[in-house]
PLY file of the C-alpha trace (Angstrom):
ply
format ascii 1.0
element vertex 188
property float x
property float y
property float z
element edge 187
property int vertex1
property int vertex2
end_header
-9.64 -19.99 -2.92
-8.95 -22.60 -5.39
-5.43 -21.11 -5.90
-5.04 -21.50 -1.80
-6.89 -24.77 -2.21
-4.03 -25.66 -4.78
-0.73 -24.37 -3.07
-2.64 -26.05 0.63
-2.34 -29.57 -1.51
1.02 -28.61 -2.77
2.13 -27.87 0.87
0.69 -31.39 1.61
2.92 -33.24 -0.79
6.17 -30.62 -0.10
5.14 -31.63 3.93
4.99 -35.93 3.32
8.20 -34.86 1.19
10.27 -33.15 3.52
10.76 -30.26 0.92
11.51 -27.41 3.58
12.93 -25.37 0.40
9.42 -25.58 -1.79
7.01 -25.76 0.99
8.69 -22.27 2.38
8.42 -20.96 -1.74
4.69 -21.59 -0.76
4.32 -20.65 2.99
6.12 -17.67 1.03
3.03 -17.53 -2.09
0.49 -17.59 0.25
1.64 -14.82 2.61
1.45 -12.76 -0.61
-2.37 -13.84 -1.41
-3.87 -14.04 2.07
-1.94 -10.75 3.53
-0.75 -10.70 7.15
-4.18 -11.70 8.40
-4.16 -14.81 6.76
-4.28 -18.68 7.51
-2.76 -20.63 5.42
0.19 -19.60 5.06
0.47 -20.06 9.33
-1.06 -23.67 8.82
2.49 -23.93 6.43
4.52 -22.31 8.54
3.96 -24.80 11.45
4.70 -27.56 8.52
8.14 -25.46 7.72
8.90 -24.86 11.52
8.57 -28.51 12.51
10.37 -29.90 9.59
13.08 -27.08 9.89
16.79 -28.59 11.54
18.08 -25.07 11.82
19.37 -25.27 15.38
19.97 -21.33 15.55
16.35 -20.80 16.45
13.69 -22.13 18.65
11.46 -23.75 15.85
8.84 -25.51 17.88
8.27 -22.09 20.13
7.56 -20.75 16.25
4.95 -23.59 15.53
3.83 -23.13 18.71
2.79 -19.69 17.90
1.92 -20.08 14.44
-0.35 -22.76 15.85
-2.36 -20.07 18.52
-2.25 -17.61 16.13
-4.46 -19.89 14.15
-6.75 -21.19 16.42
-7.65 -17.80 17.56
-7.81 -16.49 13.96
-10.17 -19.89 12.67
-11.00 -22.00 15.87
-13.58 -24.16 13.86
-11.08 -24.80 11.04
-9.92 -28.30 10.77
-6.21 -27.26 9.69
-5.94 -24.79 12.88
-6.40 -27.99 14.76
-4.26 -30.37 12.84
-1.33 -28.13 12.55
-2.04 -28.04 16.53
-2.07 -31.96 16.88
1.44 -31.63 15.18
2.92 -29.33 17.37
1.44 -31.02 20.55
2.73 -34.47 18.97
6.26 -33.20 18.72
6.47 -31.83 21.88
5.63 -35.10 22.97
2.09 -34.04 24.55
0.21 -37.00 22.89
-3.18 -36.60 24.95
-3.04 -33.13 23.59
-2.07 -34.18 19.91
-5.24 -36.71 19.77
-7.70 -34.41 20.68
-6.21 -31.69 18.34
-6.27 -34.62 15.66
-10.05 -35.17 16.56
-11.02 -31.88 16.40
-9.27 -31.56 13.07
-11.67 -34.82 11.96
-14.68 -33.24 13.71
-13.91 -30.38 11.50
-13.80 -32.21 8.39
-10.45 -32.73 7.38
-10.47 -36.20 6.13
-6.47 -37.10 5.36
-4.77 -40.53 5.47
-2.34 -38.79 7.47
-5.02 -37.75 9.84
-6.24 -40.96 10.30
-2.98 -42.98 10.72
-2.26 -40.16 13.48
-5.86 -40.60 15.16
-5.41 -44.55 15.21
-1.14 -44.70 16.16
-1.88 -42.28 18.94
-5.00 -44.12 20.29
-3.28 -47.00 20.63
0.06 -45.53 21.85
-1.88 -44.52 24.49
-4.07 -47.89 25.11
-7.33 -46.07 24.04
-8.05 -49.53 22.12
-11.62 -49.13 22.51
-11.35 -45.34 20.92
-9.57 -46.59 18.03
-11.52 -49.11 17.03
-14.44 -47.25 17.12
-12.78 -44.67 14.91
-11.66 -47.35 12.46
-15.71 -48.27 12.24
-16.30 -44.96 11.26
-14.17 -44.23 8.56
-16.02 -43.74 5.22
-14.59 -46.58 2.67
-12.49 -44.53 0.98
-9.94 -44.22 3.86
-10.36 -47.47 5.74
-9.14 -49.25 1.88
-6.26 -46.84 1.99
-2.80 -48.58 1.85
-2.10 -46.19 4.20
-4.30 -46.36 6.74
-5.49 -50.13 6.59
-2.38 -51.44 7.82
-3.49 -49.16 11.31
-6.60 -50.67 10.97
-5.74 -54.23 11.13
-3.43 -53.18 13.99
-6.77 -51.59 15.74
-8.34 -54.48 15.42
-5.88 -57.10 16.78
-5.22 -54.96 19.59
-8.85 -55.35 20.29
-8.69 -59.27 19.72
-11.29 -58.74 16.69
-9.20 -61.03 14.79
-12.26 -61.32 11.86
-12.69 -57.46 11.18
-8.21 -57.72 10.94
-8.55 -60.47 8.83
-11.25 -58.89 6.53
-9.15 -55.97 6.21
-5.95 -56.96 5.77
-7.13 -59.96 3.19
-8.76 -56.61 1.31
-5.63 -54.42 1.47
-3.95 -57.09 0.03
-6.25 -57.75 -2.80
-5.86 -53.93 -4.04
-2.24 -53.35 -2.39
-0.05 -56.44 -2.72
2.33 -55.04 -0.75
0.31 -55.10 2.46
0.37 -58.86 2.31
2.21 -58.48 5.54
-0.80 -57.27 7.39
-2.75 -60.17 6.05
0.04 -62.60 7.48
-0.11 -60.99 10.85
-4.13 -61.12 11.22
-3.99 -64.90 10.87
-0.91 -65.17 12.94
0 1
1 2
2 3
3 4
4 5
5 6
6 7
7 8
8 9
9 10
10 11
11 12
12 13
13 14
14 15
15 16
16 17
17 18
18 19
19 20
20 21
21 22
22 23
23 24
24 25
25 26
26 27
27 28
28 29
29 30
30 31
31 32
32 33
33 34
34 35
35 36
36 37
37 38
38 39
39 40
40 41
41 42
42 43
43 44
44 45
45 46
46 47
47 48
48 49
49 50
50 51
51 52
52 53
53 54
54 55
55 56
56 57
57 58
58 59
59 60
60 61
61 62
62 63
63 64
64 65
65 66
66 67
67 68
68 69
69 70
70 71
71 72
72 73
73 74
74 75
75 76
76 77
77 78
78 79
79 80
80 81
81 82
82 83
83 84
84 85
85 86
86 87
87 88
88 89
89 90
90 91
91 92
92 93
93 94
94 95
95 96
96 97
97 98
98 99
99 100
100 101
101 102
102 103
103 104
104 105
105 106
106 107
107 108
108 109
109 110
110 111
111 112
112 113
113 114
114 115
115 116
116 117
117 118
118 119
119 120
120 121
121 122
122 123
123 124
124 125
125 126
126 127
127 128
128 129
129 130
130 131
131 132
132 133
133 134
134 135
135 136
136 137
137 138
138 139
139 140
140 141
141 142
142 143
143 144
144 145
145 146
146 147
147 148
148 149
149 150
150 151
151 152
152 153
153 154
154 155
155 156
156 157
157 158
158 159
159 160
160 161
161 162
162 163
163 164
164 165
165 166
166 167
167 168
168 169
169 170
170 171
171 172
172 173
173 174
174 175
175 176
176 177
177 178
178 179
179 180
180 181
181 182
182 183
183 184
184 185
185 186
186 187
């Protein structure tokens, strides 16, 4: 299990860097470790397909296929739902993407990327109240992340909760100087 977790963490880094070659290598290693019935390699396969720029094949269709397999094999695994959310979002099915991301959170995934997705899609779909409730429920480590704090500031501003937006922005700016723009936005 440790080797699988380590490789999933590596896959997350390679996904953020859009390094498809390294991501494909991790997928191959995971498939070798898990075998054909594995779930981790399927999740990484979704990442590879969504980052692929190969126009000769239908990457989104393959990502959908892998996502369906993953949800069937491990319906309560947070990564199954995170992958489904990514597929839905890429396909433009934003409501379904938000629901899948919320399920990923419900099943235990706690990542900045997931929080950004939930907050961003909630705001995009004019579900400001849901975004505020979600932001308020986040553990301190995620709330204070320089990747999530700007989304929380935006959430509070959209909901008219200027005091909370300023407090979040000021705290983020004190810990992460590049977030000062959000304090200025909150004060405007």
